[in-house]
C-alpha positions as CSV (number, residue, x, y, z in Angstrom):
1,M,-16.3,10.9,-26.2
2,G,-19.6,11.4,-25.0
3,I,-21.3,13.7,-22.4
4,E,-20.9,10.8,-19.6
5,D,-17.1,10.4,-20.3
6,K,-16.2,14.1,-19.5
7,I,-14.8,14.8,-16.2
8,T,-15.6,17.9,-14.6
9,E,-13.7,20.2,-12.5
10,F,-15.3,19.1,-9.6
11,E,-14.2,15.5,-10.5
12,F,-10.9,16.4,-11.0
13,L,-9.5,18.5,-7.9
14,E,-5.6,18.9,-6.6
15,N,-7.2,17.3,-3.4
16,P,-10.4,15.0,-4.5
17,I,-13.2,14.5,-2.0
18,I,-13.6,11.4,-0.2
19,P,-16.7,9.5,-1.5
20,P,-19.1,9.0,1.0
21,E,-19.4,5.3,0.9
22,L,-15.3,5.3,1.1
23,M,-16.1,7.2,4.1
24,S,-18.1,5.1,5.9
25,L,-15.9,2.4,4.9
26,I,-13.0,4.2,6.9
27,Q,-14.9,5.2,9.8
28,D,-15.9,1.5,10.5
29,G,-12.5,0.0,9.9
30,E,-13.5,-1.9,7.1
31,I,-11.1,-1.0,4.5
32,I,-7.7,-2.3,4.3
33,I,-5.0,0.0,2.1
34,F,-2.7,-1.1,-0.1
35,I,0.5,0.9,-0.7
36,G,2.6,0.9,-3.3
37,N,6.0,1.8,-4.3
38,G,5.1,5.4,-4.9
39,V,4.2,6.9,-1.3
40,S,7.9,5.7,-0.8
41,R,9.3,7.0,-3.5
42,L,8.1,10.9,-1.7
43,A,10.9,10.6,0.5
44,E,13.0,9.7,-2.2
45,V,13.2,5.7,-1.5
46,P,14.4,4.7,-4.7
47,S,12.1,3.9,-7.4
48,W,12.0,-0.2,-8.5
49,D,13.7,1.6,-11.8
50,K,16.3,3.4,-9.9
51,L,17.2,0.1,-7.2
52,A,17.6,-2.1,-10.7
53,L,20.2,0.5,-11.9
54,K,21.7,0.5,-8.3
55,Y,22.1,-3.2,-8.5
56,L,23.5,-2.8,-12.5
57,H,26.4,-0.5,-11.1
58,K,27.3,-2.9,-8.3
59,Y,27.2,-6.2,-10.8
60,K,29.2,-3.3,-13.1
61,S,31.8,-2.5,-10.1
62,V,32.8,-6.4,-9.2
63,S,32.6,-7.3,-13.1
64,P,35.7,-5.3,-15.4
65,Q,35.0,-7.7,-18.1
66,L,31.2,-5.7,-18.6
67,T,31.6,-4.0,-21.4
68,Y,29.7,-0.8,-22.3
69,D,27.3,-2.1,-25.1
70,A,26.3,-4.4,-22.5
71,F,26.2,-2.7,-19.8
72,E,23.6,-0.3,-21.9
73,K,22.0,-3.3,-22.7
74,L,21.5,-4.2,-19.7
75,K,20.4,-0.9,-18.5
76,A,17.8,-1.3,-20.9
77,T,16.4,-4.5,-19.5
78,K,12.7,-4.7,-17.6
79,P,13.6,-3.7,-13.7
80,L,12.3,-7.2,-12.6
81,R,14.7,-8.7,-15.0
82,L,17.7,-6.6,-14.4
83,L,17.1,-7.6,-10.5
84,S,17.4,-11.1,-11.5
85,I,20.1,-10.9,-13.2
86,C,22.1,-9.3,-11.3
87,I,21.1,-11.1,-7.6
88,K,22.4,-14.2,-9.7
89,R,25.9,-13.0,-10.3
90,L,26.2,-10.8,-7.1
91,G,24.0,-13.4,-4.6
92,F,21.2,-11.5,-2.3
93,N,22.8,-9.7,0.6
94,I,19.6,-8.2,2.7
95,A,22.8,-5.8,4.4
96,Q,22.9,-4.5,0.7
97,L,19.6,-4.2,-0.4
98,A,19.0,-1.7,2.8
99,E,21.9,0.3,1.7
100,F,20.1,1.0,-1.5
101,L,17.0,1.7,0.2
102,Q,18.7,4.5,2.3
103,V,17.7,7.8,2.7
104,S,18.9,10.8,4.4
105,K,17.6,12.2,7.7
106,D,15.5,15.0,6.6
107,K,14.1,12.1,4.0
108,E,13.2,9.9,6.6
109,K,11.2,12.6,8.4
110,Q,9.5,13.1,5.7
111,A,8.3,10.0,5.1
112,L,7.5,9.3,8.8
113,K,5.2,12.4,7.9
114,I,3.6,10.8,4.9
115,Y,3.1,7.6,6.5
116,G,1.6,9.5,9.7
117,Y,-1.3,10.9,7.3
118,I,-1.9,6.9,6.4
119,K,-1.4,6.1,10.2
120,D,-5.2,8.2,10.4
121,F,-7.2,5.6,8.9
122,K,-6.5,3.4,11.6
123,T,-7.0,-0.1,9.7
124,G,-5.0,-2.8,7.9
125,Y,-1.9,-1.8,5.9
126,I,-0.6,-4.1,3.2
127,T,2.6,-2.6,1.4
128,T,4.9,-3.8,-1.6
129,N,7.4,-1.8,-0.4
130,Y,10.5,-2.9,1.7
131,D,11.5,-0.1,3.6
132,P,10.8,0.5,7.3
133,F,8.8,4.0,7.5
134,M,5.4,2.5,7.5
135,M,6.2,0.4,10.5
136,D,8.1,3.5,12.4
137,A,5.3,5.8,11.8
138,I,2.8,3.2,13.5
139,Y,5.1,1.4,16.0
140,T,7.1,1.6,19.2
141,P,9.7,-1.2,20.1
142,D,7.6,-2.2,22.9
143,D,4.4,-3.0,20.8
144,L,6.1,-4.7,17.7
145,R,5.6,-8.6,19.5
146,N,1.6,-8.0,19.6
147,K,1.3,-6.3,16.4
148,E,3.6,-6.9,13.8
149,L,1.7,-9.4,11.1
150,E,3.5,-13.0,10.2
151,L,2.7,-13.6,6.5
152,L,5.7,-16.3,5.9
153,K,4.1,-18.6,8.9
154,F,2.6,-20.5,6.1
155,I,5.4,-20.8,4.0
156,N,7.1,-23.5,5.0
157,K,3.2,-25.4,5.9
158,K,2.3,-28.1,3.2
159,E,0.9,-26.8,-0.1
160,D,-2.2,-28.0,0.1
161,A,-2.6,-26.7,3.6
162,L,-2.3,-23.4,1.7
163,I,-5.6,-23.2,0.3
164,E,-6.7,-22.7,3.5
165,V,-5.1,-19.5,5.0
166,G,-7.7,-16.7,4.7
167,F,-7.2,-13.1,5.1
168,D,-8.9,-13.3,8.7
169,D,-6.2,-15.7,9.8
170,A,-3.4,-13.5,8.9
171,M,-5.1,-10.1,10.1
172,I,-7.4,-10.6,13.3
173,R,-8.4,-6.9,14.0
174,P,-6.3,-5.7,11.7
175,Q,-6.2,-2.1,12.9
176,N,-2.6,-0.4,12.9
177,K,-1.4,-3.6,11.7
178,I,0.9,-4.1,8.5
179,L,1.9,-6.6,6.3
180,Y,4.8,-6.7,4.1
181,L,3.6,-9.0,1.1
182,H,7.0,-9.0,-0.6
183,G,9.3,-9.1,2.9
184,K,11.2,-6.2,4.1
185,A,14.7,-4.9,4.0
186,F,14.9,-4.2,7.9
187,S,14.6,-5.7,11.5
188,K,13.1,-4.4,14.5
189,G,14.6,-6.4,17.3
190,N,13.6,-9.4,18.5
191,T,9.8,-9.7,17.2
192,G,9.8,-13.2,17.3
193,I,9.0,-13.7,13.7
194,N,11.4,-15.4,11.2
195,D,11.5,-12.9,8.5
196,M,11.0,-13.5,5.1
197,L,13.6,-12.9,2.3
198,P,12.2,-9.9,0.3
199,I,11.0,-10.8,-3.3
200,L,13.3,-9.4,-5.6
201,T,13.6,-11.7,-8.4
202,Q,11.6,-13.4,-11.2
203,A,12.0,-16.7,-9.5
204,D,10.8,-15.1,-6.8
205,Y,7.7,-13.6,-7.9
206,M,7.1,-16.9,-10.1
207,Q,6.9,-19.0,-6.7
208,H,5.4,-16.5,-4.5
209,Y,2.4,-15.9,-7.0
210,R,1.9,-19.6,-8.5
211,E,-1.7,-21.3,-8.3
212,K,-1.3,-22.0,-4.7
213,G,1.5,-19.9,-3.9
214,T,1.2,-17.4,-0.8
215,G,1.0,-14.4,-2.0
216,R,-1.5,-15.2,-4.4
217,I,-3.8,-17.1,-1.9
218,F,-3.5,-14.4,0.3
219,L,-4.1,-11.5,-2.0
220,R,-7.5,-13.4,-3.2
221,D,-8.8,-13.3,0.5
222,V,-7.9,-9.8,1.1
223,F,-9.9,-8.7,-1.8
224,K,-12.5,-9.7,-0.4
225,Q,-12.4,-7.0,1.7
226,A,-12.7,-3.5,0.5
227,V,-9.4,-2.1,-0.6
228,L,-8.0,1.1,-1.2
229,F,-4.7,1.7,-3.4
230,I,-2.5,4.5,-2.6
231,G,0.8,4.8,-4.8
232,V,0.6,1.7,-6.8
233,G,2.2,1.7,-10.1
234,M,1.0,0.0,-13.2
235,D,4.0,-2.7,-13.1
236,E,2.8,-3.3,-9.5
237,F,-1.0,-3.5,-10.7
238,E,0.3,-6.1,-13.2
239,I,0.7,-8.6,-10.5
240,L,-2.6,-7.8,-8.8
241,E,-4.7,-7.6,-12.1
242,H,-4.0,-11.8,-12.2
243,I,-4.5,-12.6,-8.9
244,Q,-8.6,-12.4,-8.2
245,P,-10.9,-12.6,-11.3
246,P,-13.6,-8.9,-11.3
247,S,-16.3,-11.9,-11.0
248,T,-15.0,-13.0,-7.9
249,I,-14.6,-9.8,-6.2
250,N,-17.3,-8.7,-3.5
251,G,-17.7,-4.9,-3.4
252,T,-15.7,-2.1,-5.1
253,H,-12.3,-1.2,-4.1
254,Y,-10.9,2.4,-4.4
255,I,-7.6,3.8,-6.3
256,L,-5.9,7.3,-5.6
257,H,-4.1,8.1,-9.3
258,G,-2.5,11.2,-10.3
259,F,-3.3,12.4,-13.7
260,S,-1.7,15.9,-15.6
261,E,-3.8,18.7,-17.0
262,Y,-2.8,17.4,-20.3
263,E,-3.9,13.7,-19.5
264,K,-7.4,14.8,-18.7
265,C,-8.8,13.5,-21.8
266,I,-7.5,9.9,-21.0
267,I,-9.1,9.5,-17.2
268,P,-12.5,8.3,-18.8
269,D,-10.4,5.3,-20.2
270,F,-8.6,4.6,-16.6
271,R,-12.3,5.2,-14.8
272,D,-13.4,2.3,-17.2
273,Y,-10.0,0.3,-17.5
274,Y,-10.6,-0.1,-13.4
275,K,-14.2,0.0,-13.6
276,D,-13.6,-3.9,-15.2
277,L,-12.0,-4.7,-12.3
278,K,-14.4,-3.2,-10.0
279,I,-12.0,-0.4,-8.8
280,Q,-13.4,2.7,-8.6
281,L,-11.0,5.6,-9.9
282,I,-10.3,8.3,-7.8
283,P,-8.5,10.6,-9.7
284,F,-6.3,14.1,-8.8
285,N,-4.6,16.4,-10.3
286,K,-1.0,16.6,-10.2
287,S,-0.3,19.4,-12.9
288,R,1.3,21.9,-10.2
289,N,3.3,19.3,-7.6
290,G,3.9,16.3,-9.8
291,Y,4.0,13.1,-7.5
292,H,4.3,15.3,-4.6
293,Q,0.7,16.2,-5.1
294,L,-0.1,12.5,-3.6
295,E,1.4,14.0,-0.2
296,H,-0.6,17.0,-0.2
297,V,-4.3,14.6,-1.0
298,L,-3.0,12.5,2.0
299,R,-2.8,15.2,4.4
300,E,-6.3,16.8,3.4
301,W,-7.7,13.2,3.7
302,S,-6.0,12.4,7.5
303,T,-7.4,15.6,8.4
304,T,-11.1,15.0,7.0
305,I,-11.1,11.6,8.4
306,R,-9.7,13.1,12.0
307,H,-12.2,15.4,11.8
308,E,-15.3,13.3,11.2
309,R,-14.0,10.9,14.0
310,I,-14.5,13.5,16.0
311,R,-17.8,14.7,14.8
312,K,-19.0,11.4,15.5
313,F,-17.8,11.0,18.8
314,E,-19.4,14.3,19.9
315,A,-22.6,12.9,18.5
316,I,-22.5,9.7,20.3
317,K,-21.8,11.8,23.2
318,N,-24.4,14.5,22.7
319,Q,-26.6,11.0,22.8
320,V,-25.6,9.6,25.8
321,D,-25.7,12.9,27.7
322,I,-29.6,13.5,26.4
323,I,-30.2,9.5,27.3
324,S,-28.7,10.5,31.1
325,K,-30.7,13.6,31.8
326,I,-34.1,11.5,30.0
327,D,-32.8,8.7,32.7
328,G,-32.4,11.5,35.4
329,L,-36.0,13.2,34.7
330,Q,-37.9,9.6,35.0
331,D,-35.8,9.1,38.5
332,E,-36.9,12.2,39.6
333,R,-40.8,11.4,38.6
334,S,-40.1,8.3,40.3
335,E,-39.3,9.9,43.5
């Protein structure tokens, strides 16, 4: 490992500093936040693996003929394949998915607190999660009709029309708006929106991310903007890697990624990997708190972002006051 590959202590903090160029994008509202399962995991919403196991246990409970060996074989299967098999046998029931995603009241409060930190970015949000916590942290029931985004309205259009679907069409003035990229397992009442069924199976993914699929076209347009990935695991990232060729990406994206102390030596490898995808790695040290360190990072960033907004507001206010005083002096001289 060369000198240029070494990671300094300053670059491997528990709470990394927001890069100046990223802070500028946040303050100007020119970045989209892409939220993965790692954020909801902080409130113990089941991970992709655990969700698949819940479906497997349900499958076993209604299939007495499923032997121990067969159960263990399925248990070792990749989550997407396992979900595909179980849902094929059980049928899809959105109430069942919502039940599997439920957490305790205390954990709900925890989730709202965490998503409240992300709310302070005051920008557009895209999530692959199915749970309602981001929505609950941002919206009140009264303003859902105007603020919830509608991805699936494009699904029933002709396939060739999907090419014209752009990010600006789906997120005009994206501040404080959320798009559930893989559907959601909850309803917020009469929003006037026909919700897309959650994407859970291999067939769902193949349809959503096919060459002219809704998800693929939408993300291609999204990635023309600056994007900050938060809590996006490698399984989720595998999908994204194939959506947008790095040669067509404008600007730089960013990703928050936690590493343990013993993993410090591989940070340069990840940095180069993401760099090839035009993504800037922002590593943080999770040795002391595990993946819960992400919550601490988001809290610190939230505070920093709010303080920077206040500072900019005060600076602008002072400029206005100075201009007003100058105008007042000029008026006095003219009298």
